[in-house]
N, C-alpha and C positions, 0 to 999 in steps of 0.2 A: 640449440635454443627453441627453433621452430618446433622441432620433435618435443621438447619438454612441454610446450604450450599446447600442443595436441593432445599429448597424454593427459594433461590437467584438465582440459576441456571435456574429454572423454570420461574422466573419472567424476567430473561434476554432472554430466548428463547422466551417467549411471547411478549416482547418488540420488539424484531427483527421481529416477525411476523406481528406485528402491523406496524412497520415501512414499511415492504415489502407491506402491503395492502395499506397503506397511498400512497406509490409510484405508486402503480397500479392505484388508484382512481386518482391521480393527473394526471397521463399519459392519462387516459381515458378522463379527463376534457379537457385537451390540444388538444386531438384528435377532440373532440366534438366542441371546439371553431374554430379549423380550418376549419371543415367542415361547420359549421354553418356561418362563416365569409366570406366564398367564394361567389363571385358574378360575374359571367361572363355573365350576362344577359345585352345586350347593342343594341344600335341601331346606324346606321350610321348617322351623322349629316351632312347636305348639307352645304357646306361652299362656299360662293360666294363673290367675291370681285368687288367693283365698283369705279370708278373715274369718276364721272358725272360732264359733261360740266356745268351744272346748279348749282352744289354743294350739290345737294339733289337727292335721289331716291324717286320716286313716285310709289306707288302699289295700283291698282284698282283690288282688288280680284273678281272673278266671282263665287259667292256662289249662290246656288238654282236657276239656269237657268230653270230647268224642260223642256229641250227642248222636244217638241212633244206634250206636254200638250196644249189643246186649249188656255189656258190664258197665255201661255209664251208670253211675250212682245218682239217679234223678232226685232222690229224696235229700240228698245231701246238697246238690245243686240248689234246689228250691229252698232249703234252710239257709244257704249262704245268701241268696237273693232276698229273702224276707229279712235277715239279719241287717243287710247293707241298707235296705228301704226304711226300716224303722229307726235307725241311729243316725243323728245328725253328724256331719263331718266325715261320713264313710262313703267311700267310692270304690269303683273298680274299673278294670278295662279288659278287652277280650284279647288274650294272649296267643291266640292261634290253635289249631286243632279244635275248633268249636265244634264242628261237625265231623262225623267219621269219614264220609264222602269215599266210600270204597267204589272201586271200578273193577271190571272183569280182568284188568291187568295187575290189580294190586297184589302184593306177597301174601302168602298165607291163605286162610280160609276167606278172608276179606268179606265179600257180598254174603256169605253164609253166617258171619258173625254180627250182621246188622239185623235190627228189628225194624227199621225204618230205613228207606233209601233216601238219597240226598234232598230231594224237593221237600219231602215231608219232614226231614230233619230241620231244614232251614226254617220251615214255616212254623213248626212247633216251637223252636228254640226262639224265634223272633217273638212270638206271643209271651213266651216265659220272660223275655228280657225287656219287654216294652215298658213296664212299670218303672224300672230303673232308668230308662231313657227319659221317659216323661219327666222325671224328677232332676235330670241332668246329672245322674250319678255313673254314667259309662264315660270315662275320659276319651277312650279311643279303641281302635281296633287294629291288630297287625296279624297276618296270615302265617299259618304254619304249614308243615309239609303236607297234612291231609287235605287243607284246602287247595294247595298246588297240585294234587292229584287231578282234581275236577278241572282246574285252570289248564293244565298240561293236555288233558284228555279231550275236552271239548269247549274250553274257554268259560266253563262255570266254575266261578269262585263264590262259594256260598257266603262266606263273610263279607265280601264286597256287597252282596245283596241285602244281608242283615244289617250292615252300617248304613246303607241307603234307605232302607225301610225305617230304620230308627233314628235317622238324622244324626248318626254318630261319625265322627272324623275317622276315615280310614286312611292310615298313615303309611302303608306301603310295609316293605320288609323291615325296615329299622325305624322305630320311633324315637325322636329327640324332643325332649321337653325342657322349658324351663318354667318350674313351678314355685311361685312365691306364697309363702305361708307367712302372713303379715309382710314383714319386710326381708324375711329370711329367703334367700334363692337356693333352690336345689336343681342341680342339673342331672336330668335322668335320661338314660338310653335303655330302650326296650327292643327285645328280638325275640323270636319264638324259640331260638336255640337250634343247634346241629349236633350231629355226631352220634355213634351208635355204641358207645364204650359200655361195658357191662358193669365194671366196678364203680363204686362211688367215687373214687379218686379220678378215674377217666371222665365221669359226667361233671365233676368240679373243674378239672382242667380244661374241658370244652367250653364251660360256661365262663372261664376266666379269660378266654381269648377276646371277649369283648372290649377288653381295656387296650387292646392292640388297635382298635378301630377308633374309639373316640375317648376324650377326656371328660369325665363325668363323675358325679358325686355318687350316683346310684345305677348299678346294672341289673336289670331284671330279665330273666329268661325261663324257659320252661323245656318242653320237649322230652326231657329224661324221666319224667314220672316220679320225681324225688322231691321233697321239701328240704331245702338248706339255705343257710345264711352264714355268711363270713365276712370280716373285714380285713383290709390291708392298708397299708400306707403307701403314698407315692410322694416324691420329693419334687416341689416346684422351685425353680430359682426367681427369686424375688428381690430384685436389686442387688444389695450387697449380702444377702442372706439366701439360704437353702432352708425351705420350710417343709416339714412333713405334713401330708393332708390326707385325712382319712377318706377311703372309698369303701363302698358296701356292695356286696354281690348277693343276689337273692335268685333261688331257683324256686319257682312257684307251684310245685306239685301238680296233682291230676284230680279227676273226679271219675276215674276209672277203677273198678275193682279188680281182682286178680285171677280167681279160679274159673275155669272153663273158656279161658282166652288163650290168645297167641303168647300172653305173658307166662301162663303156666306151662303151655306147650313147650316154650324155648327156656324153661327153667331160668327165667329172669328174677333178679332180686325184687321181692314184692316192696312197693313203695306204700307210703301212708296215702290212703285216699282222702285227700283235703287240701285246702289252700293255705296261704300264709297271710299275715296281716303286717303290712308296713305302715309305720307311723313316721310322719314328718313333723318335728316340733316347730312352733311358731315363736318361741321366747329364746331360742338358741339354735344354733345349727347343729342338728342332732338326729340321726336315722336310727330307729329301733325296729327290729323284726321279731315277731312272735310266730312260732310254729305251732 
């Protein structure tokens, strides 16, 4: 009887110890979940509201100007600037590779293909863009790989200086916008673009990867020196329904010609020298792209 009582007491004590261990384990698990569930990583979204006279907002992004490169088509650049200036409800943004920004370590002929070097490139382009900035027609600026040449080489990113001089928001590597046209909300993601694929399909696949980063209505990139636009659908779960939602991709072209440059030397596919026109309607949610 005494032996049975001792055994029972020992079992009770062991059980209490197990309960204490279980409580400690659960407490540790809850602490881990609190830590791993925390996410303070965020970025400011640029919010802008328009009440356009025409009923729509039109954006002509300036991607891949490569100002200072011998093949930069300055006449076409000036024509786009003049067009945006004289038309109401037309805007632009600076999509990277605004300046050529060659260094002695750049690939190809680099410095030999420039007619101006970085300082003069930045100053001349700033003067050309100033009339647009004075009318608040430049929405923002984001860098490309050519700006990052100078940034990595000596900390000199010409687009940061252009945006500073013009009072234009510099949004860093990725731009996030909520644009309201009347009461219609458009979520927009902008990035200069990445990848070195030669075929059109490879360039489109590279631009499509933006949807793996953010949920947006419009994804705009450049880099590949082609003009392209396409739409897809993505399904959202909304209550008891799964709804299809249209998303639009745009590759914004370039202002670089073809012959006598690295593009001809490397037998790259010639792109159309020019920009695209993106229209955001204010009476219904619809995005139109004109090449």
